[in-house]
PyMOL CGO cylinders between C-alpha atoms (Angstrom):
from pymol import cmd
from pymol.cgo import CYLINDER

trace = [
    CYLINDER, 6.80, -6.49, -37.02, 5.90, -3.44, -34.94, 0.3, 1, 1, 1, 1, 1, 1,
    CYLINDER, 5.90, -3.44, -34.94, 4.47, -4.03, -31.49, 0.3, 1, 1, 1, 1, 1, 1,
    CYLINDER, 4.47, -4.03, -31.49, 2.60, -1.24, -29.68, 0.3, 1, 1, 1, 1, 1, 1,
    CYLINDER, 2.60, -1.24, -29.68, 1.34, -1.59, -26.12, 0.3, 1, 1, 1, 1, 1, 1,
    CYLINDER, 1.34, -1.59, -26.12, -1.25, 0.94, -24.97, 0.3, 1, 1, 1, 1, 1, 1,
    CYLINDER, -1.25, 0.94, -24.97, -1.88, 1.19, -21.24, 0.3, 1, 1, 1, 1, 1, 1,
    CYLINDER, -1.88, 1.19, -21.24, -5.04, 2.89, -20.04, 0.3, 1, 1, 1, 1, 1, 1,
    CYLINDER, -5.04, 2.89, -20.04, -6.79, 3.04, -16.70, 0.3, 1, 1, 1, 1, 1, 1,
    CYLINDER, -6.79, 3.04, -16.70, -9.68, 0.63, -16.37, 0.3, 1, 1, 1, 1, 1, 1,
    CYLINDER, -9.68, 0.63, -16.37, -12.49, 3.15, -16.40, 0.3, 1, 1, 1, 1, 1, 1,
    CYLINDER, -12.49, 3.15, -16.40, -14.90, 1.88, -18.98, 0.3, 1, 1, 1, 1, 1, 1,
    CYLINDER, -14.90, 1.88, -18.98, -13.36, 2.24, -22.44, 0.3, 1, 1, 1, 1, 1, 1,
    CYLINDER, -13.36, 2.24, -22.44, -15.86, 0.58, -24.73, 0.3, 1, 1, 1, 1, 1, 1,
    CYLINDER, -15.86, 0.58, -24.73, -15.16, -2.25, -27.14, 0.3, 1, 1, 1, 1, 1, 1,
    CYLINDER, -15.16, -2.25, -27.14, -15.72, 0.23, -29.97, 0.3, 1, 1, 1, 1, 1, 1,
    CYLINDER, -15.72, 0.23, -29.97, -13.26, 2.76, -28.53, 0.3, 1, 1, 1, 1, 1, 1,
    CYLINDER, -13.26, 2.76, -28.53, -10.59, 0.09, -28.14, 0.3, 1, 1, 1, 1, 1, 1,
    CYLINDER, -10.59, 0.09, -28.14, -11.17, -1.10, -31.71, 0.3, 1, 1, 1, 1, 1, 1,
    CYLINDER, -11.17, -1.10, -31.71, -10.74, 2.50, -32.90, 0.3, 1, 1, 1, 1, 1, 1,
    CYLINDER, -10.74, 2.50, -32.90, -7.45, 2.79, -30.98, 0.3, 1, 1, 1, 1, 1, 1,
    CYLINDER, -7.45, 2.79, -30.98, -6.15, -0.41, -32.55, 0.3, 1, 1, 1, 1, 1, 1,
    CYLINDER, -6.15, -0.41, -32.55, -7.18, 0.70, -36.04, 0.3, 1, 1, 1, 1, 1, 1,
    CYLINDER, -7.18, 0.70, -36.04, -5.82, 4.22, -35.59, 0.3, 1, 1, 1, 1, 1, 1,
    CYLINDER, -5.82, 4.22, -35.59, -2.43, 3.19, -34.17, 0.3, 1, 1, 1, 1, 1, 1,
    CYLINDER, -2.43, 3.19, -34.17, -2.02, 0.61, -36.92, 0.3, 1, 1, 1, 1, 1, 1,
    CYLINDER, -2.02, 0.61, -36.92, -2.79, 3.22, -39.57, 0.3, 1, 1, 1, 1, 1, 1,
    CYLINDER, -2.79, 3.22, -39.57, -0.38, 5.69, -37.97, 0.3, 1, 1, 1, 1, 1, 1,
    CYLINDER, -0.38, 5.69, -37.97, 2.45, 3.15, -38.28, 0.3, 1, 1, 1, 1, 1, 1,
    CYLINDER, 2.45, 3.15, -38.28, 1.49, 2.57, -41.92, 0.3, 1, 1, 1, 1, 1, 1,
    CYLINDER, 1.49, 2.57, -41.92, 1.39, 6.30, -42.69, 0.3, 1, 1, 1, 1, 1, 1,
    CYLINDER, 1.39, 6.30, -42.69, 4.49, 7.42, -40.80, 0.3, 1, 1, 1, 1, 1, 1,
    CYLINDER, 4.49, 7.42, -40.80, 6.82, 4.43, -41.00, 0.3, 1, 1, 1, 1, 1, 1,
    CYLINDER, 6.82, 4.43, -41.00, 5.44, 2.51, -43.96, 0.3, 1, 1, 1, 1, 1, 1,
    CYLINDER, 5.44, 2.51, -43.96, 4.80, -0.58, -41.83, 0.3, 1, 1, 1, 1, 1, 1,
    CYLINDER, 4.80, -0.58, -41.83, 2.72, -3.49, -43.02, 0.3, 1, 1, 1, 1, 1, 1,
    CYLINDER, 2.72, -3.49, -43.02, -0.63, -3.50, -41.16, 0.3, 1, 1, 1, 1, 1, 1,
    CYLINDER, -0.63, -3.50, -41.16, -0.80, -7.29, -41.49, 0.3, 1, 1, 1, 1, 1, 1,
    CYLINDER, -0.80, -7.29, -41.49, 2.23, -7.66, -39.21, 0.3, 1, 1, 1, 1, 1, 1,
    CYLINDER, 2.23, -7.66, -39.21, 1.51, -4.78, -36.83, 0.3, 1, 1, 1, 1, 1, 1,
    CYLINDER, 1.51, -4.78, -36.83, 0.52, -5.86, -33.32, 0.3, 1, 1, 1, 1, 1, 1,
    CYLINDER, 0.52, -5.86, -33.32, -1.37, -3.54, -30.96, 0.3, 1, 1, 1, 1, 1, 1,
    CYLINDER, -1.37, -3.54, -30.96, -2.30, -4.56, -27.42, 0.3, 1, 1, 1, 1, 1, 1,
    CYLINDER, -2.30, -4.56, -27.42, -4.32, -2.63, -24.87, 0.3, 1, 1, 1, 1, 1, 1,
    CYLINDER, -4.32, -2.63, -24.87, -3.75, -3.21, -21.16, 0.3, 1, 1, 1, 1, 1, 1,
    CYLINDER, -3.75, -3.21, -21.16, -6.38, -1.87, -18.81, 0.3, 1, 1, 1, 1, 1, 1,
    CYLINDER, -6.38, -1.87, -18.81, -4.93, -1.13, -15.38, 0.3, 1, 1, 1, 1, 1, 1,
    CYLINDER, -4.93, -1.13, -15.38, -7.07, -0.76, -12.29, 0.3, 1, 1, 1, 1, 1, 1,
    CYLINDER, -7.07, -0.76, -12.29, -6.86, 2.79, -10.93, 0.3, 1, 1, 1, 1, 1, 1,
    CYLINDER, -6.86, 2.79, -10.93, -5.61, 1.42, -7.59, 0.3, 1, 1, 1, 1, 1, 1,
    CYLINDER, -5.61, 1.42, -7.59, -2.58, 0.06, -9.49, 0.3, 1, 1, 1, 1, 1, 1,
    CYLINDER, -2.58, 0.06, -9.49, -1.69, 3.25, -11.36, 0.3, 1, 1, 1, 1, 1, 1,
    CYLINDER, -1.69, 3.25, -11.36, 0.14, 5.99, -9.50, 0.3, 1, 1, 1, 1, 1, 1,
    CYLINDER, 0.14, 5.99, -9.50, 0.97, 9.59, -10.37, 0.3, 1, 1, 1, 1, 1, 1,
    CYLINDER, 0.97, 9.59, -10.37, 2.91, 11.91, -8.10, 0.3, 1, 1, 1, 1, 1, 1,
    CYLINDER, 2.91, 11.91, -8.10, 2.93, 9.44, -5.24, 0.3, 1, 1, 1, 1, 1, 1,
    CYLINDER, 2.93, 9.44, -5.24, -0.81, 8.77, -5.22, 0.3, 1, 1, 1, 1, 1, 1,
    CYLINDER, -0.81, 8.77, -5.22, -2.99, 6.21, -6.91, 0.3, 1, 1, 1, 1, 1, 1,
    CYLINDER, -2.99, 6.21, -6.91, -5.33, 7.39, -9.63, 0.3, 1, 1, 1, 1, 1, 1,
    CYLINDER, -5.33, 7.39, -9.63, -8.22, 6.22, -7.44, 0.3, 1, 1, 1, 1, 1, 1,
    CYLINDER, -8.22, 6.22, -7.44, -7.20, 8.74, -4.73, 0.3, 1, 1, 1, 1, 1, 1,
    CYLINDER, -7.20, 8.74, -4.73, -6.63, 11.49, -7.30, 0.3, 1, 1, 1, 1, 1, 1,
    CYLINDER, -6.63, 11.49, -7.30, -10.07, 10.89, -8.88, 0.3, 1, 1, 1, 1, 1, 1,
    CYLINDER, -10.07, 10.89, -8.88, -11.74, 11.10, -5.44, 0.3, 1, 1, 1, 1, 1, 1,
    CYLINDER, -11.74, 11.10, -5.44, -10.05, 14.47, -4.78, 0.3, 1, 1, 1, 1, 1, 1,
    CYLINDER, -10.05, 14.47, -4.78, -11.30, 15.82, -8.12, 0.3, 1, 1, 1, 1, 1, 1,
    CYLINDER, -11.30, 15.82, -8.12, -14.96, 15.30, -7.14, 0.3, 1, 1, 1, 1, 1, 1,
]
cmd.load_cgo(trace, "trace")
């Protein structure tokens, strides 16, 4: 039973986009590893940008600098 956990920043991924990720990752495991889609688990965690850091800064700070 494969388990895939996708972590993305909480910046407005739509319900449809998340459904596409789940479908696509499941299909990838079927195609590459021959896994059964009925037993493949995919979860998506959305992390607030204040709680995600890169290079010593939160994504919130990095996004503000990019503007």
